[in-house]
C-alpha positions in Angstrom: 55.0 0.2 -1.4 52.6 2.0 1.0 49.0 1.0 1.0 46.1 2.9 2.7 44.5 1.7 6.0 42.7 -1.6 5.8 44.5 -2.6 2.6 47.4 -4.8 1.6 49.8 -5.1 -1.3 50.0 -7.8 -4.0 52.1 -8.3 -7.1 54.6 -5.8 -5.8 52.9 -2.6 -7.1 49.1 -3.0 -6.4 46.9 -2.5 -3.4 43.7 -4.2 -2.5 41.3 -3.7 0.4 41.0 -6.2 3.2 38.1 -8.8 3.1 34.8 -7.0 3.6 36.3 -3.6 2.7 35.9 -1.9 -0.7 37.7 1.0 -2.3 36.2 4.4 -2.2 36.7 7.1 -5.0 39.3 8.8 -2.9 41.4 5.6 -2.7 40.6 4.7 0.9 39.0 1.4 2.0 35.7 1.4 3.9 33.8 -1.5 5.5 30.6 -2.2 3.7 27.8 -2.1 6.2 24.7 -2.2 4.1 21.5 -3.4 5.6 20.7 -7.1 5.3 16.9 -6.8 5.8 14.8 -7.6 2.8 11.9 -5.3 1.9 8.9 -6.8 0.2 5.6 -5.2 -1.0 2.7 -6.8 -2.7 2.0 -3.5 -4.4 -1.6 -3.6 -3.4 -2.9 -1.5 -0.6 -6.3 -1.2 0.9 -8.8 0.1 -1.7 -10.5 3.4 -0.9 -14.2 3.4 -0.2 -16.9 6.0 0.6 -16.2 5.5 4.3 -12.5 6.1 3.9 -13.0 9.2 1.7 -15.5 10.8 4.1 -14.0 10.0 7.5 -10.4 11.1 8.4 -9.3 7.5 9.2 -5.6 8.4 9.3 -6.3 10.9 12.1 -8.5 8.4 13.9 -5.7 5.8 13.8 -3.2 8.4 14.9 -5.1 9.3 18.0 -6.6 5.9 18.8 -3.8 3.4 18.3 -5.9 0.5 19.5 -9.2 -0.4 21.1 -7.5 -0.4 24.5 -7.2 3.4 24.4 -10.9 3.8 23.9 -11.8 1.3 26.6 -9.3 2.8 29.1 -10.8 6.3 28.4 -14.3 5.0 28.9 -13.3 3.3 32.2 -11.6 6.5 33.4 -14.7 8.7 32.6 -17.0 6.2 34.2 -14.9 6.1 37.4 -14.7 9.9 37.6 -18.5 10.2 37.2 -19.3 7.6 39.9 -16.8 9.2 42.3 -18.3 12.6 41.7 -21.8 11.3 42.4 -20.6 9.5 45.5 -18.9 12.5 47.0 -21.7 14.9 46.2 -24.1 12.8 48.4 -22.2 13.9 51.5 -23.2 17.6 50.9 -26.0 18.8 53.2 -29.3 19.8 51.5 -30.3 22.3 54.3 -33.9 22.5 53.1 -32.8 25.1 50.5 -33.4 24.4 46.9 -31.3 27.3 45.7 -28.0 25.9 47.0 -25.6 24.6 44.4 -25.5 21.2 46.1 -29.2 20.8 46.0 -29.4 21.8 42.3 -26.6 19.4 41.4 -28.3 16.5 43.1 -31.7 17.5 41.7 -30.5 17.6 38.1 -28.7 14.2 38.6 -32.1 12.8 39.7 -33.7 14.3 36.6 -31.5 12.4 34.2 -32.8 9.1 35.5 -34.1 7.9 32.1 -33.4 4.2 32.3 -34.3 3.2 35.8 -37.1 5.7 36.7 -39.7 2.9 37.2 -37.2 0.1 38.1 -37.0 0.6 41.9 -37.7 -1.3 45.1 -41.4 -1.9 45.5 -43.1 -3.2 48.6 -46.2 -5.3 48.6 -49.6 -3.6 48.1 -48.0 -0.4 46.9 -49.0 1.5 43.8 -46.3 1.5 41.1 -45.2 5.1 40.8 -42.6 6.3 38.3 -39.9 7.9 40.3 -36.7 9.6 39.4 -34.0 9.1 42.0 -30.5 10.4 42.4 -29.1 6.9 42.4 -31.1 6.1 39.2 -29.7 9.3 37.5 -26.1 8.3 38.5 -26.5 4.8 37.0 -28.3 6.1 34.0 -25.5 8.5 33.0 -23.0 5.7 33.8 -24.9 3.4 31.4 -24.7 6.1 28.7 -21.0 6.5 29.2 -20.4 2.8 29.0 -22.6 2.4 26.0 -20.9 5.3 24.1 -17.4 4.0 24.9 -18.2 0.4 23.8 -19.9 1.8 20.7 -16.8 3.8 19.9 -14.6 0.8 20.2 -17.0 -1.2 18.0 -16.9 1.6 15.3 -13.1 1.7 15.5 -13.0 -2.1 15.0 -15.4 -1.8 12.1 -13.4 1.0 10.4 -9.9 -0.6 10.9 -10.9 -4.3 10.5 -14.0 -4.1 8.3 -12.7 -6.7 5.9 -10.3 -9.6 5.7 -8.2 -10.7 2.8 -9.1 -14.2 1.5 -6.7 -16.1 -0.7 -7.8 -19.1 -2.8 -5.4 -21.3 -4.8 -6.8 -22.6 -8.1 -5.2 -24.8 -10.7 -3.7 -22.8 -13.6 -4.3 -23.6 -17.3 -2.7 -22.1 -20.4 -5.3 -19.4 -21.2 -5.1 -18.1 -17.6 -1.4 -17.9 -17.7 -1.3 -16.2 -21.1 -3.5 -13.4 -19.8 -0.8 -12.3 -17.4 1.1 -9.4 -19.1 3.5 -7.8 -16.7 6.4 -5.5 -16.9 9.3 -7.0 -15.0 12.6 -5.3 -14.1 15.6 -6.9 -12.4 18.3 -4.6 -11.0 21.4 -6.3 -9.5 24.2 -4.2 -8.2 27.6 -5.7 -7.4 28.9 -3.6 -4.5 32.5 -3.1 -5.4 34.9 -0.7 -7.1 34.6 -2.5 -10.4 33.1 -1.0 -13.6 31.0 -2.3 -16.5 34.2 -2.7 -18.6 34.9 -5.9 -16.6 31.5 -7.4 -17.5 31.6 -10.5 -19.7 29.1 -13.1 -20.9 25.8 -11.3 -20.4 24.2 -12.3 -23.7 22.7 -15.8 -23.2 19.4 -17.0 -21.8 19.1 -20.7 -20.8 15.5 -22.1 -20.6 14.8 -25.4 -18.9 16.8 -27.7 -16.7 20.2 -28.6 -18.2 20.3 -32.1 -19.5 16.5 -32.4 -20.1 14.7 -32.5 -23.5 13.3 -29.0 -22.9 16.8 -27.5 -22.5 17.3 -24.4 -24.7 20.0 -21.8 -25.1 18.8 -18.5 -26.7 20.0 -15.0 -27.2 19.1 -12.8 -24.2 18.4 -9.8 -26.4 15.5 -11.6 -28.0 13.6 -11.8 -24.7 14.7 -8.8 -22.5 16.4 -5.5 -22.8 19.6 -5.5 -20.7 22.3 -3.0 -19.9 25.1 -2.3 -17.4 25.4 1.1 -15.7 28.2 2.3 -13.5 26.9 3.7 -10.1 28.6 4.9 -6.9 28.0 1.5 -5.4 29.4 -0.5 -8.3 28.1 -1.8 -11.7 24.4 -2.3 -11.9 22.9 -4.8 -14.3 19.4 -4.1 -15.4 17.1 -6.6 -17.1 13.7 -5.3 -18.5 10.9 -7.3 -19.9 7.8 -5.6 -21.2 4.5 -7.4 -21.4 6.1 -10.6 -20.2 4.0 -13.7 -20.1 4.5 -16.6 -17.7 6.5 -19.4 -19.3 6.3 -22.8 -17.6 10.0 -23.5 -17.3 13.0 -22.1 -15.4 15.2 -19.3 -16.8 18.9 -18.9 -16.1 20.9 -15.8 -16.9 24.6 -15.8 -16.1 27.4 -13.2 -16.3 31.0 -12.7 -15.1 33.2 -9.9 -13.9 36.9 -10.5 -14.7 40.2 -8.9 -13.8 41.6 -6.1 -15.8 44.6 -3.9 -15.3 44.3 -2.0 -12.0 40.9 -3.5 -11.6 40.6 -6.9 -9.8 37.3 -8.7 -9.9 36.2 -8.6 -6.2 33.0 -7.6 -4.5 31.7 -7.2 -0.9 28.0 -7.6 -1.5 25.0 -7.7 -3.8 22.0 -5.4 -3.9 18.8 -6.6 -5.6 15.7 -4.8 -6.6 13.0 -6.7 -8.5 9.8 -5.0 -9.6 6.7 -6.2 -11.4 3.6 -4.3 -12.5 0.6 -4.9 -14.8 1.3 -3.6 -18.3 -2.1 -1.9 -18.4 -2.2 -0.7 -14.7 0.6 1.5 -13.4 -1.0 2.2 -10.0 0.2 -1.0 -8.4 3.7 -2.4 -8.4 5.0 -5.5 -6.5 8.6 -5.5 -5.6 11.3 -7.0 -3.4 14.6 -5.4 -2.6 17.5 -6.2 -0.3 21.2 -6.5 0.2 23.4 -9.5 0.7 26.4 -8.3 2.7 29.7 -10.1 3.3 28.9 -11.2 6.9 25.7 -13.2 5.9 27.5 -16.4 6.7 28.0 -18.8 9.6 30.9 -16.7 10.8 30.8 -13.0 11.5 34.0 -12.2 9.7 33.8 -9.7 6.8 34.2 -11.5 3.4 35.0 -10.6 -0.1 33.4 -12.4 -3.1 35.9 -13.7 -5.7 36.5 -16.9 -7.5 35.0 -19.4 -9.9 32.2 -20.8 -7.8 28.8 -19.4 -8.7 26.8 -16.8 -6.8 23.2 -17.9 -7.4 20.2 -15.7 -6.8 17.0 -17.8 -6.8 13.8 -15.8 -7.6 10.3 -17.1 -7.6 7.4 -15.4 -9.4 3.8 -16.0 -8.3 0.8 -15.2 -10.5 -1.9 -13.5 -8.5 -5.4 -12.2 -9.4 -6.8 -9.5 -7.3 -10.5 -9.7 -7.7 -11.0 -6.8 -5.3 -9.1 -4.5 -7.7 -11.1 -5.1 -10.9 -9.4 -8.5 -11.6 -5.8 -7.0 -11.4 -3.3 -9.6 -12.6 0.0 -9.1 -10.9 3.1 -11.3 -10.8 4.6 -11.2 -7.3 8.4 -11.6 -7.1 10.0 -13.4 -4.1 13.7 -14.0 -3.4 13.7 -17.6 -2.4 17.4 -18.1 -1.8 20.9 -16.7 -2.3 23.7 -19.3 -2.6 27.0 -17.5 -2.2 30.0 -18.6 -4.3 33.7 -18.3 -3.6 34.6 -15.8 -0.9 37.5 -15.0 1.4 37.7 -13.8 5.0 41.4 -13.9 5.6 43.9 -11.4 4.1 46.4 -14.1 3.2 43.8 -16.1 1.3 42.5 -13.1 -0.6 46.1 -12.1 -1.4 46.8 -15.5 -2.8 43.6 -15.4 -4.9 44.6 -12.1 -6.4 47.8 -13.6 -7.5 46.1 -16.7 -9.0 44.8 -16.1 -12.6 42.2 -18.8 -12.2 40.4 -16.8 -9.5 40.2 -13.6 -11.5 36.4 -13.5 -11.9 33.1 -13.3 -10.1 30.5 -15.7 -11.5 26.8 -14.8 -10.9 23.7 -16.6 -12.1 20.1 -15.4 -11.9 17.6 -18.3 -11.7 14.0 -17.3 -12.2 11.4 -19.9 -11.4 7.8 -19.4 -12.4 5.5 -21.2 -10.0 2.7 -21.3 -12.5 1.0 -24.6 -11.6 -1.4 -22.7 -9.4 -2.8 -19.1 -9.4 -3.6 -17.3 -6.2 -7.0 -15.4 -6.2 -7.2 -12.6 -3.7 -10.5 -11.0 -2.6 -11.8 -9.1 0.4 -14.7 -10.3 2.5 -16.5 -8.1 5.0 -16.2 -9.2 8.6 -19.2 -7.3 9.8 -22.4 -6.7 7.9 -25.3 -4.4 8.7 -27.3 -7.1 10.5 -24.3 -8.1 12.7 -23.5 -4.5 13.4 -27.0 -3.8 14.7 -27.0 -7.0 16.7 -23.7 -5.9 18.3 -25.1 -2.5 19.1 -28.2 -4.0 20.7 -26.0 -6.3 22.8 -23.9 -3.4 24.0 -27.0 -1.4 24.8 -28.5 -4.3 26.8 -25.2 -5.0 28.6 -24.8 -1.4 29.6 -28.2 -1.2 31.2 -28.1 -4.7 32.7 -24.8 -4.0 34.6 -26.1 -0.9 36.3 -29.6 -2.3 36.8 -28.1 -5.1 38.8 -26.0 -2.6 40.9 -29.2 -0.5 41.5 -31.2 -3.4 42.7 -28.4 -4.5 45.0 -28.0 -1.1 46.5 -31.8 -0.6 47.1 -32.1 -4.1 48.6 -29.3 -3.6 51.1 -29.9 0.0 52.0 -33.6 0.7 52.8 -32.9 4.4 52.9 -32.3 4.4 49.2 -35.7 3.0 48.5 -37.4 6.4 49.1 -34.4 8.7 48.7 -36.2 10.9 46.3 -38.9 11.9 48.9 -36.6 14.4 50.8 -35.6 16.2 47.6 -39.2 16.3 46.3 -40.4 17.7 49.6 -37.8 20.4 49.6 -38.7 21.2 46.0 -42.4 21.2 46.8 -41.9 23.6 49.8 -39.9 25.9 47.6 -42.5 25.9 44.9 -45.3 26.5 47.4 -43.4 29.4 49.0 -42.8 30.9 45.6 -46.5 30.6 44.7 -47.5 32.2 48.0 -45.1 35.1 47.4 -46.7 35.7 44.0 -50.2 35.6 45.6 -49.2 38.1 48.3 -47.8 40.5 45.7 -51.0 40.2 43.7 -53.1 41.1 46.7 -50.8 43.9 47.7 -51.0 45.6 44.3 -54.7 44.9 43.8 -55.9 46.0 47.3 -54.2 48.2 49.8 -51.6 46.4 51.9 -53.6 47.3 55.1 -56.4 45.1 54.0 -54.1 42.1 54.0 -54.4 40.1 57.2 -51.0 39.1 58.4 
């Protein structure tokens, strides 16, 4: 007989896909390449506050990915300003206060607000408050540095204003009984099988086999279960509403068996486990992922089939979120997956399909409740109002101290800078005197005849 690509024949009239391949609805065989990364979520995000509702924090994070961006922008603006002030000093004043270069240097000296009285003073000189061009340059530089560092501090306060603190406390029976969560387990066997091949999903085993607490109960008395055919294969769903946390392990087992034209074989398992508080639907903790055929020591594609158990080990952690009105949430965690019988060679898989003893896929879900301890989660503020004001004061003092040191060093090494404002003030005074004299001449000319004005 003729089989499609990546398939082989067995029992004379049947075709099966190669290891790692599964049959599509059109009859072809495709390699299963589902992602092997696990996705987990605690179901609890950062709670909204007045600050987050007023400020567009998402836009701030989008444009400022880190504090380095703010600090680099501050350094760039600072260097541009200092370079501009350095180059403008080479412009000639020309004893003209109306030139653009004089006005620029004059207004730079007028913004000297930090260092107007902190200049080089000789002995026996009267302390006079002076505004110099160098002081204006460093005053504006101090403002730029202060605003940049303050922006970085605000960004840190907004993005990292609190830290999550977890405390582990011993659990007692009343605490565990207060956990009422809705749990849902979805396990998809990636294959071309159907729910008609499912057997044995009706028993719940509680406790360790062989111990005095060992119990075998009906599964329907604890959870609602069903099997649903999907495009990826049969999906087994287990739902438990208002579940409490028992103190023993739970085991749920099932099998997929061979039927006519439907061998029991799979290429992977997809898991999706969710948990949410029965009285709070806003937060849901979940874990999901896929176990594919090449999650082994070798990279060869594999097909699951045989009597050995495939065991999915799930741990459930009780957590109390004090920062969310004492939300009690059970967090699921896939602890381990123990693969059962599988084949990576065509000959081995062909022999298994012809062996009636291998005509099944055994799967067991083991749920462990780690209920000896309860994790309490709360948020603690990293920076309070007092520490914020202290940091602002430190940034302000640092911004002034840096440029005060530079100013003192410049005036100590260049004597010309000690009285650099005298030339600009003299030009400004002559211009002001000339302007006043022109006003006086016009007043005399319009009050008396111009001929009475002595040249």
